[in-house]
C-alpha positions as CSV (number, residue, x, y, z in Angstrom):
1,M,113.5,-130.4,-106.5
2,Q,116.0,-132.8,-105.1
3,T,115.7,-134.5,-101.8
4,A,118.7,-135.1,-99.6
5,T,119.6,-138.7,-99.3
6,R,120.8,-140.1,-96.0
7,P,124.1,-141.9,-96.1
8,I,123.8,-145.7,-95.9
9,D,124.7,-146.9,-92.5
10,N,124.5,-150.6,-91.6
11,G,127.1,-150.3,-88.9
12,V,129.9,-151.8,-91.0
13,N,133.1,-149.8,-91.6
14,V,133.6,-150.9,-95.2
15,T,136.4,-148.3,-95.7
16,A,138.4,-150.0,-93.0
17,L,137.6,-153.5,-94.4
18,L,138.7,-152.5,-97.9
19,G,141.8,-150.8,-96.4
20,A,142.7,-154.0,-94.5
21,R,142.2,-156.1,-97.7
22,E,144.6,-153.7,-99.5
23,A,147.2,-153.8,-96.7
24,L,147.0,-157.6,-96.6
25,A,147.6,-157.9,-100.3
26,Q,151.0,-156.3,-99.6
27,A,151.7,-158.6,-96.6
28,P,149.8,-161.9,-97.2
29,E,151.5,-163.7,-94.3
30,A,149.6,-161.4,-91.9
31,A,146.4,-162.8,-93.3
32,R,147.0,-166.1,-91.6
33,F,144.9,-166.3,-88.5
34,T,144.6,-169.0,-85.8
35,W,141.3,-169.0,-83.8
36,R,141.2,-170.7,-80.4
37,A,138.7,-172.0,-77.9
38,R,139.3,-173.8,-74.6
39,C,136.7,-176.1,-73.2
40,G,136.4,-177.8,-69.8
41,W,134.0,-180.4,-68.6
42,V,131.6,-179.3,-65.9
43,N,129.5,-182.4,-65.1
44,G,127.5,-184.9,-67.1
45,T,127.3,-183.7,-70.7
46,H,127.7,-180.0,-69.5
47,S,130.9,-178.2,-70.7
48,R,132.0,-174.6,-70.6
49,A,134.1,-173.1,-73.4
50,T,136.0,-169.8,-73.3
51,I,137.4,-167.7,-76.0
52,E,140.0,-165.0,-75.2
53,G,142.7,-164.6,-77.8
54,Y,143.7,-165.5,-81.3
55,H,146.8,-165.1,-83.5
56,G,146.4,-162.7,-86.5
57,L,148.2,-159.9,-88.3
58,G,151.5,-161.6,-87.4
59,E,151.0,-161.5,-83.6
60,E,148.9,-162.5,-80.6
61,Q,145.6,-160.6,-80.3
62,R,143.0,-160.5,-77.5
63,H,139.3,-159.9,-77.6
64,K,138.0,-157.0,-75.5
65,T,136.4,-159.5,-73.1
66,C,136.6,-163.2,-72.4
67,F,133.6,-165.0,-74.0
68,T,132.1,-168.0,-72.2
69,F,129.7,-170.5,-73.7
70,D,128.0,-173.3,-71.9
71,A,127.0,-176.4,-73.9
72,D,124.9,-179.3,-72.8
73,H,122.2,-181.6,-74.1
74,P,118.5,-181.5,-73.5
75,E,116.7,-183.5,-70.9
76,V,115.4,-185.9,-73.6
77,F,119.0,-187.1,-73.8
78,A,119.1,-187.7,-70.0
79,S,121.1,-184.5,-69.6
80,E,120.6,-181.3,-67.6
81,D,120.0,-178.8,-70.4
82,H,122.5,-176.2,-69.1
83,G,123.1,-174.8,-72.5
84,P,122.6,-175.2,-76.3
85,T,123.9,-178.4,-77.8
86,P,127.2,-178.2,-79.7
87,V,125.3,-178.7,-83.0
88,E,123.1,-175.7,-82.2
89,Y,126.3,-173.7,-81.8
90,V,127.2,-174.7,-85.3
91,L,123.9,-173.3,-86.5
92,V,124.6,-170.1,-84.5
93,G,128.0,-169.8,-86.1
94,L,126.6,-170.2,-89.6
95,A,123.8,-167.7,-88.9
96,G,126.2,-165.1,-87.5
97,C,128.7,-165.5,-90.3
98,L,126.1,-165.2,-93.1
99,T,124.3,-162.3,-91.4
100,A,127.5,-160.3,-90.8
101,G,128.4,-160.9,-94.5
102,I,125.1,-159.6,-95.6
103,A,125.6,-156.4,-93.6
104,A,129.1,-155.9,-94.9
105,V,128.1,-156.5,-98.5
106,A,125.1,-154.3,-98.3
107,Q,127.2,-151.5,-96.8
108,N,129.7,-151.9,-99.6
109,R,126.9,-151.9,-102.3
110,Q,125.2,-148.8,-100.7
111,I,122.1,-150.8,-99.7
112,Q,120.4,-149.7,-96.5
113,L,119.2,-152.6,-94.4
114,R,116.2,-152.2,-92.1
115,S,116.1,-155.8,-90.8
116,V,117.8,-159.2,-91.4
117,T,116.4,-162.3,-89.8
118,A,118.0,-165.8,-90.5
119,T,116.1,-168.9,-89.5
120,L,118.2,-172.1,-89.6
121,E,117.3,-175.8,-89.2
122,G,119.6,-178.7,-89.3
123,S,118.2,-182.3,-89.6
124,M,120.0,-185.2,-88.1
125,D,119.3,-188.8,-87.3
126,I,120.6,-189.4,-83.8
127,Q,120.9,-193.2,-84.3
128,G,124.5,-192.4,-85.6
129,I,125.7,-190.6,-82.4
130,L,124.0,-193.2,-80.2
131,G,125.9,-196.0,-81.9
132,M,122.7,-197.7,-83.0
133,D,123.4,-197.7,-86.8
134,S,127.0,-197.4,-88.1
135,D,125.6,-196.4,-91.5
136,V,123.9,-193.3,-90.2
137,R,126.2,-190.3,-90.1
138,N,126.8,-188.5,-86.8
139,G,126.3,-185.0,-88.2
140,F,123.7,-183.0,-90.0
141,D,121.9,-184.6,-92.9
142,D,121.2,-181.1,-94.2
143,V,121.0,-177.5,-93.0
144,R,118.4,-175.1,-94.3
145,V,118.9,-171.3,-94.0
146,S,116.1,-168.9,-94.7
147,F,116.5,-165.1,-94.7
148,E,113.9,-162.4,-94.3
149,I,115.5,-159.2,-95.3
150,D,113.9,-155.7,-95.4
151,A,116.1,-153.3,-97.3
152,D,116.1,-150.5,-99.8
153,A,116.7,-152.9,-102.6
154,S,115.0,-155.1,-105.2
155,R,114.6,-158.8,-104.6
156,E,117.4,-159.5,-107.1
157,E,119.7,-157.2,-105.2
158,I,118.8,-158.9,-101.9
159,E,119.4,-162.3,-103.4
160,A,122.8,-161.1,-104.6
161,L,123.7,-159.9,-101.1
162,V,122.9,-163.3,-99.7
163,A,124.8,-165.1,-102.5
164,Q,127.9,-163.0,-102.0
165,S,127.8,-163.5,-98.2
166,Q,127.5,-167.3,-98.7
167,K,130.4,-167.2,-101.2
168,R,132.7,-165.4,-98.6
169,S,131.4,-167.1,-95.4
170,A,134.1,-169.0,-93.5
171,V,131.5,-171.0,-91.6
172,Y,129.6,-171.9,-94.7
173,D,132.8,-173.1,-96.3
174,A,133.8,-175.1,-93.2
175,L,130.4,-176.9,-93.3
176,T,130.3,-177.5,-97.1
177,N,133.9,-178.5,-97.8
178,P,136.1,-181.1,-96.2
179,T,138.3,-179.7,-93.4
180,N,141.3,-181.5,-91.9
181,V,140.6,-182.0,-88.2
182,S,143.1,-183.7,-86.0
183,V,142.3,-184.9,-82.5
184,R,145.0,-186.0,-80.0
185,V,145.6,-186.6,-76.3
186,K,148.4,-184.8,-74.6
Protein backbone atom coordinates (compact mmCIF):
# COMPACT_ATOMS: atom_id res chain seq x y z
CA MET A 1 0.00 0.00 0.00
CA GLN A 2 1.47 3.32 -1.04
CA THR A 3 0.82 6.54 0.75
CA ALA A 4 0.35 9.71 -1.21
CA THR A 5 3.15 12.18 -0.72
CA ARG A 6 2.42 15.84 -0.47
CA PRO A 7 4.37 18.09 -2.81
CA ILE A 8 7.23 19.97 -1.22
CA ASP A 9 6.26 23.60 -0.64
CA ASN A 10 8.67 25.99 1.05
CA GLY A 11 7.13 28.97 -0.73
CA VAL A 12 9.90 29.28 -3.33
CA ASN A 13 9.10 29.14 -7.04
CA VAL A 14 12.17 27.18 -8.10
CA THR A 15 10.78 26.66 -11.61
CA ALA A 16 10.77 30.44 -12.12
CA LEU A 17 14.26 30.78 -10.58
CA LEU A 18 15.71 28.10 -12.83
CA GLY A 19 13.92 29.64 -15.82
CA ALA A 20 15.42 33.03 -14.98
CA ARG A 21 18.86 31.47 -14.70
CA GLU A 22 18.44 29.87 -18.12
CA ALA A 23 17.20 33.12 -19.68
CA LEU A 24 20.08 35.09 -18.17
CA ALA A 25 22.55 32.59 -19.61
CA GLN A 26 21.32 33.76 -23.03
CA ALA A 27 21.49 37.48 -22.07
CA PRO A 28 24.16 37.85 -19.36
CA GLU A 29 24.10 41.68 -19.58
CA ALA A 30 20.60 41.57 -18.02
CA ALA A 31 22.10 39.91 -14.94
CA ARG A 32 23.87 43.15 -13.96
CA PHE A 33 21.86 44.71 -11.12
CA THR A 34 22.39 47.97 -9.23
CA TRP A 35 20.76 48.09 -5.80
CA ARG A 36 20.10 51.49 -4.22
CA ALA A 37 19.31 53.01 -0.85
CA ARG A 38 18.89 56.66 0.16
CA CYS A 39 19.54 57.80 3.68
CA GLY A 40 18.76 61.09 5.38
CA TRP A 41 19.86 62.38 8.74
CA VAL A 42 17.01 62.89 11.22
CA ASN A 43 18.75 64.12 14.37
CA GLY A 44 21.67 63.11 16.56
CA THR A 45 22.77 59.66 15.37
CA HIS A 46 19.28 58.86 14.04
CA SER A 47 18.93 58.41 10.28
CA ARG A 48 16.18 57.09 7.99
CA ALA A 49 16.91 55.08 4.87
CA THR A 50 14.49 54.33 2.05
CA ILE A 51 14.57 51.74 -0.67
CA GLU A 52 12.28 52.11 -3.67
CA GLY A 53 13.89 51.05 -6.90
CA TYR A 54 16.83 49.31 -8.48
CA HIS A 55 18.19 48.61 -11.94
CA GLY A 56 18.03 45.06 -13.25
CA LEU A 57 17.10 43.00 -16.29
CA GLY A 58 18.29 45.90 -18.40
CA GLU A 59 15.89 48.52 -17.03
CA GLU A 60 14.68 50.41 -13.98
CA GLN A 61 12.60 48.35 -11.55
CA ARG A 62 10.46 49.35 -8.56
CA HIS A 63 9.56 47.45 -5.43
CA LYS A 64 5.83 47.05 -4.71
CA THR A 65 6.27 49.45 -1.82
CA CYS A 66 8.84 51.90 -0.49
CA PHE A 67 10.73 50.35 2.41
CA THR A 68 11.86 52.57 5.28
CA PHE A 69 14.52 51.75 7.85
CA ASP A 70 15.43 53.82 10.87
CA ALA A 71 18.92 53.44 12.27
CA ASP A 72 20.33 54.86 15.47
CA HIS A 73 22.57 53.91 18.33
CA PRO A 74 21.60 52.79 21.82
CA GLU A 75 21.42 55.06 24.83
CA VAL A 76 24.75 53.66 26.10
CA PHE A 77 26.28 55.61 23.17
CA ALA A 78 24.54 58.80 24.36
CA SER A 79 21.99 58.35 21.58
CA GLU A 80 18.20 58.05 21.45
CA ASP A 81 17.85 54.37 20.34
CA HIS A 82 15.27 55.10 17.59
CA GLY A 83 16.28 52.00 15.63
CA PRO A 84 18.82 49.22 15.26
CA THR A 85 22.44 50.16 14.76
CA PRO A 86 23.84 50.00 11.23
CA VAL A 87 25.96 46.97 12.17
CA GLU A 88 22.82 45.18 13.38
CA TYR A 89 21.35 45.77 9.92
CA VAL A 90 24.40 44.00 8.51
CA LEU A 91 23.52 40.99 10.67
CA VAL A 92 19.89 41.20 9.52
CA GLY A 93 21.03 41.27 5.88
CA LEU A 94 23.25 38.23 6.37
CA ALA A 95 20.52 36.33 8.21
CA GLY A 96 17.94 37.14 5.56
CA CYS A 97 20.20 36.20 2.67
CA LEU A 98 21.29 32.88 4.16
CA THR A 99 17.77 31.95 5.26
CA ALA A 100 16.30 32.73 1.83
CA GLY A 101 19.02 30.63 0.26
CA ILE A 102 18.23 27.69 2.52
CA ALA A 103 14.56 27.86 1.52
CA ALA A 104 15.38 28.02 -2.19
CA VAL A 105 17.94 25.22 -2.07
CA ALA A 106 15.61 23.04 0.02
CA GLN A 107 12.79 23.58 -2.48
CA ASN A 108 15.08 22.69 -5.38
CA ARG A 109 16.29 19.55 -3.57
CA GLN A 110 12.73 18.55 -2.66
CA ILE A 111 13.29 18.94 1.11
CA GLN A 112 10.30 20.13 3.10
CA LEU A 113 11.21 22.70 5.75
CA ARG A 114 9.16 23.02 8.91
CA SER A 115 11.20 25.78 10.55
CA VAL A 116 14.45 27.66 10.06
CA THR A 117 15.85 29.91 12.76
CA ALA A 118 19.13 31.77 12.42
CA THR A 119 20.88 33.32 15.41
CA LEU A 120 23.68 35.75 14.61
CA GLU A 121 26.23 37.46 16.79
CA GLY A 122 28.93 39.87 15.72
CA SER A 123 31.76 40.81 18.06
CA MET A 124 33.45 44.17 17.90
CA ASP A 125 35.76 46.28 20.02
CA ILE A 126 34.30 49.80 19.90
CA GLN A 127 37.64 51.40 20.79
CA GLY A 128 38.20 51.56 17.02
CA ILE A 129 35.07 53.54 16.12
CA LEU A 130 35.56 55.81 19.14
CA GLY A 131 39.05 56.68 17.92
CA MET A 132 40.65 55.38 21.12
CA ASP A 133 43.02 52.89 19.46
CA SER A 134 43.98 53.14 15.80
CA ASP A 135 45.12 49.50 15.83
CA VAL A 136 41.58 48.28 16.57
CA ARG A 137 39.46 47.78 13.48
CA ASN A 138 36.14 49.60 13.24
CA GLY A 139 34.10 46.62 12.07
CA PHE A 140 33.28 43.17 13.33
CA ASP A 141 36.09 41.00 14.67
CA ASP A 142 33.99 37.99 13.82
CA VAL A 143 30.41 37.00 13.02
CA ARG A 144 28.88 33.75 14.20
CA VAL A 145 25.80 32.26 12.56
CA SER A 146 23.94 29.33 14.08
CA PHE A 147 20.99 27.61 12.42
CA GLU A 148 18.26 25.50 13.93
CA ILE A 149 16.49 23.73 11.08
CA ASP A 150 13.61 21.31 11.30
CA ALA A 151 13.12 19.55 7.98
CA ASP A 152 12.33 16.22 6.38
CA ALA A 153 16.03 15.58 5.88
CA SER A 154 19.07 14.04 7.50
CA ARG A 155 21.60 16.17 9.37
CA GLU A 156 23.99 15.77 6.42
CA GLU A 157 21.34 17.02 3.98
CA ILE A 158 20.58 19.99 6.24
CA GLU A 159 24.28 20.83 6.52
CA ALA A 160 24.50 20.65 2.71
CA LEU A 161 21.56 23.11 2.43
CA VAL A 162 23.37 25.57 4.68
CA ALA A 163 26.67 25.11 2.84
CA GLN A 164 25.05 25.75 -0.56
CA SER A 165 23.22 28.81 0.76
CA GLN A 166 26.48 30.17 2.17
CA LYS A 167 28.24 29.49 -1.15
CA ARG A 168 25.62 31.52 -3.10
CA SER A 169 24.89 34.28 -0.56
CA ALA A 170 25.59 37.80 -1.82
CA VAL A 171 25.74 39.20 1.72
CA TYR A 172 28.07 36.45 2.96
CA ASP A 173 30.30 37.20 -0.02
CA ALA A 174 30.24 40.95 0.68
CA LEU A 175 31.29 40.35 4.29
CA THR A 176 34.00 37.79 3.60
CA ASN A 177 35.63 39.21 0.47
CA PRO A 178 37.04 42.66 -0.21
CA THR A 179 34.54 44.95 -1.91
CA ASN A 180 35.47 48.24 -3.55
CA VAL A 181 33.58 51.01 -1.77
CA SER A 182 33.97 54.61 -2.88
CA VAL A 183 32.70 57.54 -0.84
CA ARG A 184 32.47 61.07 -2.25
CA VAL A 185 30.82 64.39 -1.57
CA LYS A 186 28.74 66.02 -4.31
